[in-house]
N, C-alpha and C positions, 0 to 999 in steps of 0.2 A: 845688795843695795836695793832699797825700796824705790818704787816708781813714784813720780810726782803727778798729782792731779791739779790742773789749773782750771779755774772756774770763771775768770773774768771775761767780759764780752769783747768781741772785735770792735774797734781795731787794736785795742790795747793787748788783747790775747796774743797776737802774733809777736809783738815785741817781747812779752814775758816768756813766751815759748822759746824764742831764739836765745834769750839770755840764759834760760835754764839749761838748754842744750849745750851752750858754751861752758857751763859748769859741769858738764859730763852727766847730766841727769836724763833719765828716760821719762818722757812726758806723755801724759794722757790729757788731751785738751777737751774739756766738756763745759763750754760756757753755759751759765745758768740764765743769762739775760741776753737780749738782742737790743741794740741801740738803733734809734732812728731820729732824724732831725725834726725839730719843731719849727713851725712858722713863728717869726718874730720880726719886729721892726727895730732897727738900730736908732737909738736916740742921738741927739746932737752931742758931739764930743766936747763942746765947750762947757758942758755941765759937769765934767769929770776931770780929775787930775791924772788918772791912770786906769788901765784895765787890770782885772785880777782873773787868772785862769788857774783852776785847780785840777783839771784833767785835760789830757791831749784831745779827747773826744770833743770838747767844747770848741777848740780851734778847728778841728777837722770837719765838724758837722755844722758849723755856724753858717756856712753858705756865703754867697757873695756880699751879703749885708755887712760882713766884718770889714770890708774895704773902707767903709765910712769911718771906721774907728782907728785907722792906721796911724793917725797923728798922735794917738795916745800910747805911752809906754806900757808894756805888758809885764806885770809881775806874776811869776809862775811858780806853782808847786811842782818841783821835780824836773829833771832834765828832759824827760820825754815830752812833757807838756811844753817846755820851752822850745824844743825842736819843732813841734807841731805849730806853735805860734809863729815861729820864724818862717816856716814854710807857707804860712798864711799871709806873709808880708808884714808881720808886726815887728816892732822894735822891742827887744827884750831889756827889761830893767833888772829886777832882782829875781834870782832863781833860788827858792828855798828848798831844803831837804828834810824839814821837820813838820810837814803838814801845814794846814792853813793857819793854825795858831802861831807856828814858828815864823811863817812868812809875814804875817801881820805885825809881829813883834819887831821885825827888822826894818819896817818901813818908817821913815822919820815923820815927825809932825802928825797932823790930822789930815788925812787925805780923803778925797771923794773918789771912791773906787766903784767901777762898774764891773760886777762879777758875772761873766758869761759862764753858765753852769748847767748841770743836769737838773731835770725836774726833781729827782730824788738826790738830796745832798745833805751833808753835815753842816749845821749852822755854826758859825764861828764863836757865838756867845759874845760876852762883853768885850768891846774893843773901842779904842779911841777914834778909829776911822769910821767914816760914813760909807756904808756899803749898800749899793742898789743891785738887786739880782734880776737877771733876765735868763730864764731857762731857754736853752737853744737845742737841747736834745733830751730824749727820754729813753730809759732802759726798761723794757717789759720782760717779764719772766717767760722763759721757754717752757712750754707745757711738759714736753718729754725730752729732757736734755741728754738722756742716755748715760746717766751717771752709773758707773760700775759699782759692784760691791767694794767697799773701802777697806776690807780686811788686808792688813799688811801694806797699805799705801800711806803716803803723806799727801795732805791736801793743803794748798796755799790759798788763803782767803783774804781778799783785798778790801772788804767792807763789811760793816755790820749787816747790811741788807743781804749780802751773799751768805753771811753766816746763818742768818735766820732761814734762808731758803735751803741751805745745806742741812740744817737741823731737821727740816721737814722731810728731806729726801735721803739722807745718809743712812745706808744700811751697812752693818759691819763696823760700826764706829768703835766697838770695844777693842779692836786691834788696829785702829787707825790713829795716826798722829796728825796734828793740825799746826800749821804755821800761820799765825794771825798777824795782820799788819799793824794792829793797835789793840790796846786793852779793851776798848769798846767793842771791837770785833770779836775778841775772845769771849767777852761777857755775853754776846748774842748767840753763842754756839749751842747752848744747852749742855746737858750733862752726858756722861757715859763714854767720853773719848779716852783712848789710851794715854794720850799726852797732848797738851795744848801749850804752845810756846808763843811768845810775843816778840816781834822784831824790835831791834834796837832803835830803829827810826821808822816812821810811817811812810816808807817809799818802797818801790818795787825791788830795787837792788838789795836793800837790807832784808826784805821778806824772803827773796830767793836764796840769799846767803844762809839764812836760818833754815829754810827748807832743805837746802843741800846738806846741812849738818844732821838734820833729822833723818834724811834718806840714808845717811852713812852709818847711823847707829841703830 
């Protein structure tokens, strides 16, 4: 069985590593980025209908300012994000499992959403909702992540940004398989990989299930 390389930053890395080990996989954890909180001011909640969170890091790194917004329901992408939001004292509304576009499509009417996000993020594109974005954390590249030669390994890639960084660093790609969380992530990888496969859904569970299949073949 091939070993699995995980690249996402903490605190999300720990959750993915635990989930991968529960699938029976041998994991090499090598985050390509490190996250840190950003200074921000919480706006008045009366100007919004709900919060939108697309990563657990947003809830975990937002700091005490998030308490001001606890009167707003939080719509979350993924169960891990919802758990982090709940731990921050937020009331959970919708939990989507098909990325930001899938989440927005399930919300009724035209809502005024406050998106607490990372400084580097995917834009949702055209939507009927009114979205205001406040970056509450940033992920900077780790200069020397200690990435091993990738020959014979499987790499799980959670974002296009991580894919571009992997493309810069990845040695031994000709014999490496990649599990990508989305088609946009796969497209950012560059050429020369032994195999690139895309998860059925853009979430960590589906990505790791795909990675497990690649590790076993």
